[in-house]
C-alpha atoms as an extended CHARMM CRD file, in Angstrom:
* protein
*
        71  EXT
         1         1  MET       CA             -4.7530000000       -2.8100000000       12.0070000000  PROA      1               0.0000000000
         2         2  THR       CA             -3.4170000000       -1.4990000000       15.2740000000  PROA      2               0.0000000000
         3         3  THR       CA             -0.4840000000        0.8310000000       15.5610000000  PROA      3               0.0000000000
         4         4  GLN       CA              1.9450000000        0.1390000000       18.3480000000  PROA      4               0.0000000000
         5         5  GLN       CA              4.0380000000        3.0780000000       19.4760000000  PROA      5               0.0000000000
         6         6  THR       CA              7.4880000000        2.6200000000       20.9150000000  PROA      6               0.0000000000
         7         7  VAL       CA              8.7290000000        5.0730000000       23.4780000000  PROA      7               0.0000000000
         8         8  VAL       CA             12.3930000000        6.0240000000       23.2490000000  PROA      8               0.0000000000
         9         9  SER       CA             13.5770000000        7.6920000000       26.4220000000  PROA      9               0.0000000000
        10        10  VAL       CA             16.1270000000       10.4690000000       26.0750000000  PROA      10              0.0000000000
        11        11  PRO       CA             17.1410000000       12.4840000000       29.1300000000  PROA      11              0.0000000000
        12        12  LEU       CA             15.8910000000       16.0780000000       28.9460000000  PROA      12              0.0000000000
        13        13  GLU       CA             19.3670000000       17.4770000000       29.7070000000  PROA      13              0.0000000000
        14        14  LEU       CA             20.7170000000       15.8380000000       26.5730000000  PROA      14              0.0000000000
        15        15  LEU       CA             17.9390000000       17.2200000000       24.4270000000  PROA      15              0.0000000000
        16        16  LYS       CA             18.4880000000       20.7140000000       25.7750000000  PROA      16              0.0000000000
        17        17  SER       CA             22.1290000000       20.5900000000       24.6350000000  PROA      17              0.0000000000
        18        18  LYS       CA             20.9260000000       20.0570000000       21.0360000000  PROA      18              0.0000000000
        19        19  THR       CA             24.1620000000       18.4600000000       19.9360000000  PROA      19              0.0000000000
        20        20  ILE       CA             24.0360000000       16.6420000000       16.6420000000  PROA      20              0.0000000000
        21        21  THR       CA             25.3550000000       13.4610000000       18.2550000000  PROA      21              0.0000000000
        22        22  VAL       CA             22.4750000000       13.3300000000       20.7200000000  PROA      22              0.0000000000
        23        23  LEU       CA             19.9280000000       13.9550000000       18.0020000000  PROA      23              0.0000000000
        24        24  VAL       CA             21.4230000000       11.3160000000       15.7230000000  PROA      24              0.0000000000
        25        25  ASP       CA             21.6100000000        8.7730000000       18.5450000000  PROA      25              0.0000000000
        26        26  SER       CA             18.0110000000        9.4730000000       19.4910000000  PROA      26              0.0000000000
        27        27  PHE       CA             16.8720000000        9.0640000000       15.8870000000  PROA      27              0.0000000000
        28        28  GLN       CA             18.8730000000        5.8740000000       15.5090000000  PROA      28              0.0000000000
        29        29  ALA       CA             17.3040000000        4.3780000000       18.6430000000  PROA      29              0.0000000000
        30        30  ALA       CA             13.8130000000        5.2440000000       17.4070000000  PROA      30              0.0000000000
        31        31  PHE       CA             14.5630000000        3.8820000000       13.9330000000  PROA      31              0.0000000000
        32        32  THR       CA             15.9760000000        0.6410000000       15.3140000000  PROA      32              0.0000000000
        33        33  ALA       CA             12.9240000000        0.0780000000       17.5190000000  PROA      33              0.0000000000
        34        34  THR       CA             10.5510000000        0.7780000000       14.6190000000  PROA      34              0.0000000000
        35        35  TYR       CA             12.5560000000       -1.3860000000       12.2280000000  PROA      35              0.0000000000
        36        36  ASP       CA             12.5440000000       -4.3150000000       14.6490000000  PROA      36              0.0000000000
        37        37  GLU       CA              8.7680000000       -4.0280000000       15.1120000000  PROA      37              0.0000000000
        38        38  GLU       CA              8.1780000000       -3.9050000000       11.3610000000  PROA      38              0.0000000000
        39        39  ARG       CA             10.4920000000       -6.8650000000       10.7500000000  PROA      39              0.0000000000
        40        40  SER       CA              8.6110000000       -8.8360000000       13.4020000000  PROA      40              0.0000000000
        41        41  ARG       CA              5.2390000000       -8.0140000000       11.7910000000  PROA      41              0.0000000000
        42        42  LYS       CA              6.5950000000       -8.9850000000        8.3650000000  PROA      42              0.0000000000
        43        43  GLU       CA              7.8790000000      -12.3130000000        9.7000000000  PROA      43              0.0000000000
        44        44  GLN       CA              4.5120000000      -13.0510000000       11.3380000000  PROA      44              0.0000000000
        45        45  ALA       CA              2.6960000000      -12.2560000000        8.0840000000  PROA      45              0.0000000000
        46        46  ARG       CA              5.1010000000      -14.4890000000        6.1550000000  PROA      46              0.0000000000
        47        47  CYS       CA              4.4630000000      -17.3690000000        8.5580000000  PROA      47              0.0000000000
        48        48  ARG       CA              0.6750000000      -16.9290000000        8.2870000000  PROA      48              0.0000000000
        49        49  LEU       CA              0.8600000000      -16.8700000000        4.4930000000  PROA      49              0.0000000000
        50        50  LEU       CA              3.0750000000      -19.9540000000        4.4110000000  PROA      50              0.0000000000
        51        51  ALA       CA              0.6760000000      -21.7940000000        6.7200000000  PROA      51              0.0000000000
        52        52  GLU       CA             -2.2750000000      -20.9310000000        4.4650000000  PROA      52              0.0000000000
        53        53  LEU       CA             -0.3940000000      -21.9650000000        1.3440000000  PROA      53              0.0000000000
        54        54  THR       CA              0.5380000000      -25.3420000000        2.7790000000  PROA      54              0.0000000000
        55        55  VAL       CA             -3.1350000000      -26.0260000000        3.5680000000  PROA      55              0.0000000000
        56        56  CYS       CA             -4.3260000000      -24.9250000000        0.1300000000  PROA      56              0.0000000000
        57        57  ASP       CA             -4.2920000000      -27.4660000000       -2.6880000000  PROA      57              0.0000000000
        58        58  PRO       CA             -4.8210000000      -25.7540000000       -6.0400000000  PROA      58              0.0000000000
        59        59  PHE       CA             -5.4350000000      -29.0530000000       -7.8360000000  PROA      59              0.0000000000
        60        60  THR       CA             -8.4710000000      -30.1910000000       -5.8770000000  PROA      60              0.0000000000
        61        61  ASN       CA            -11.7680000000      -30.0780000000       -7.7400000000  PROA      61              0.0000000000
        62        62  SER       CA            -14.0010000000      -27.9610000000       -5.5710000000  PROA      62              0.0000000000
        63        63  THR       CA            -17.7410000000      -28.0700000000       -6.2090000000  PROA      63              0.0000000000
        64        64  GLU       CA            -18.4970000000      -25.1640000000       -3.8850000000  PROA      64              0.0000000000
        65        65  TYR       CA            -19.1760000000      -22.9340000000       -6.8670000000  PROA      65              0.0000000000
        66        66  GLU       CA            -21.0070000000      -23.2730000000      -10.1430000000  PROA      66              0.0000000000
        67        67  GLU       CA            -18.7820000000      -23.1790000000      -13.1950000000  PROA      67              0.0000000000
        68        68  TYR       CA            -19.5740000000      -20.6900000000      -15.9150000000  PROA      68              0.0000000000
        69        69  ARG       CA            -20.5800000000      -22.2890000000      -19.1880000000  PROA      69              0.0000000000
        70        70  PRO       CA            -21.4550000000      -20.0170000000      -22.0900000000  PROA      70              0.0000000000
        71        71  GLY       CA            -24.7300000000      -20.5610000000      -23.9410000000  PROA      71              0.0000000000
């Protein structure tokens, strides 16, 4: 699994001021970017799973394996 990093640009002058508003806004921007990426990955995984489930038929009698019979 690859990790994609998102760069959030914050001007250096704003970071030097260390105001709580700047820090909160910077965190919120980073959180939003990360949340959107994670939501996108989750949606892609959901679509892949749905595609696999529509192809799969649990009621077909597959002979690709040998059934276990005791005795």
